[in-house]
C-alpha positions as CSV (number, residue, x, y, z in Angstrom):
1,X,-42.9,26.6,83.4
2,X,-42.0,26.9,86.7
3,X,-45.0,28.7,88.5
4,X,-47.0,25.8,86.3
5,X,-44.8,23.4,88.1
6,X,-44.9,25.2,91.3
7,X,-49.2,25.0,90.5
8,X,-49.1,20.8,89.7
9,X,-47.5,20.4,92.6
10,X,-49.9,22.2,95.2
11,X,-53.3,20.9,92.9
12,X,-51.3,17.2,94.3
13,X,-51.2,18.4,97.4
14,X,-54.7,19.1,97.3
15,X,-55.7,16.5,96.0
16,X,-54.1,13.8,98.7
17,X,-55.9,16.1,101.4
18,X,-59.3,15.9,100.0
19,X,-61.3,13.1,97.9
20,X,-63.5,14.8,95.8
21,X,-61.3,17.3,94.5
22,X,-59.1,14.1,93.5
23,X,-61.8,12.5,91.8
24,X,-62.8,15.4,89.9
25,X,-58.7,15.7,88.9
26,X,-59.4,12.2,87.7
27,X,-62.6,12.5,86.4
28,X,-62.3,16.4,84.4
29,X,-58.5,17.0,84.3
30,X,-59.0,19.8,82.1
31,X,-61.1,21.7,84.5
32,X,-59.7,21.3,87.4
33,X,-56.0,21.9,85.6
34,X,-58.2,25.5,84.9
35,X,-59.1,26.1,88.6
36,X,-55.8,26.1,89.7
37,X,-54.2,28.2,87.2
38,X,-53.3,25.5,84.6
39,X,-54.3,26.3,80.7
40,X,-54.1,23.1,78.5
41,X,-54.6,24.4,74.5
42,X,-57.8,23.6,72.8
43,X,-56.7,20.1,70.9
44,X,-55.0,18.7,73.9
45,X,-56.6,15.6,76.1
46,X,-55.6,15.3,79.3
47,X,-54.9,11.8,81.1
48,X,-54.9,11.6,85.0
49,X,-53.9,8.4,86.8
50,X,-53.4,7.2,90.1
51,X,-49.9,5.4,91.3
52,X,-51.3,2.8,94.1
53,X,-49.0,0.2,95.8
54,X,-49.6,-2.6,93.5
55,X,-49.3,-0.2,89.8
56,X,-46.9,2.4,88.5
57,X,-47.2,4.1,85.6
58,X,-44.6,5.6,83.4
59,X,-45.1,8.2,80.5
60,X,-42.9,7.5,77.6
61,X,-42.1,11.0,76.1
62,X,-43.4,12.1,72.6
63,X,-40.1,11.5,70.6
64,X,-38.1,14.6,69.7
65,X,-38.0,16.1,66.3
66,X,-35.7,14.5,64.5
67,X,-35.0,11.6,66.4
68,X,-34.4,9.0,63.2
69,X,-31.3,11.2,62.4
70,X,-30.4,11.1,65.9
71,X,-27.6,8.2,66.7
72,X,-28.8,5.5,69.4
73,X,-26.0,7.3,71.8
74,X,-27.8,10.3,71.2
75,X,-31.1,9.4,71.4
76,X,-30.5,7.4,74.8
77,X,-29.5,11.2,76.1
78,X,-32.2,12.5,74.6
79,X,-34.4,10.2,76.6
80,X,-33.1,10.4,79.7
81,X,-29.8,8.2,79.3
82,X,-27.6,6.8,81.9
83,X,-25.5,10.1,83.2
84,X,-21.3,9.2,82.9
85,X,-18.8,11.6,84.3
86,X,-16.9,10.8,81.2
87,X,-19.8,12.8,79.7
88,X,-18.8,16.0,80.4
89,X,-15.8,17.7,80.7
90,X,-16.7,19.5,84.3
91,X,-17.8,15.6,85.9
92,X,-20.7,17.5,87.7
93,X,-23.8,16.8,86.7
94,X,-25.1,20.3,88.5
95,X,-23.1,22.5,85.9
96,X,-22.7,19.8,83.3
97,X,-24.5,21.7,79.9
């Protein structure tokens, strides 16, 4: 996962420098990802949008399997809820499980 994250970061930086690459990435993301060593499985669609000064795009993650059986508190944490020091016995987000 780290290698893919680094490759994606490098691709973003390249797009900021090269308008033609950015246009291709927006138009045909799977091809550009493959060119940069990031293979997407068949049957997976990839959509790329660009944030602007007046528009921010937020991706809602897919609900975790079994989400219907989670309590509201558990679901909030799974969805990136707020962190409170009392949630972790070590009171350290860096080392908390």
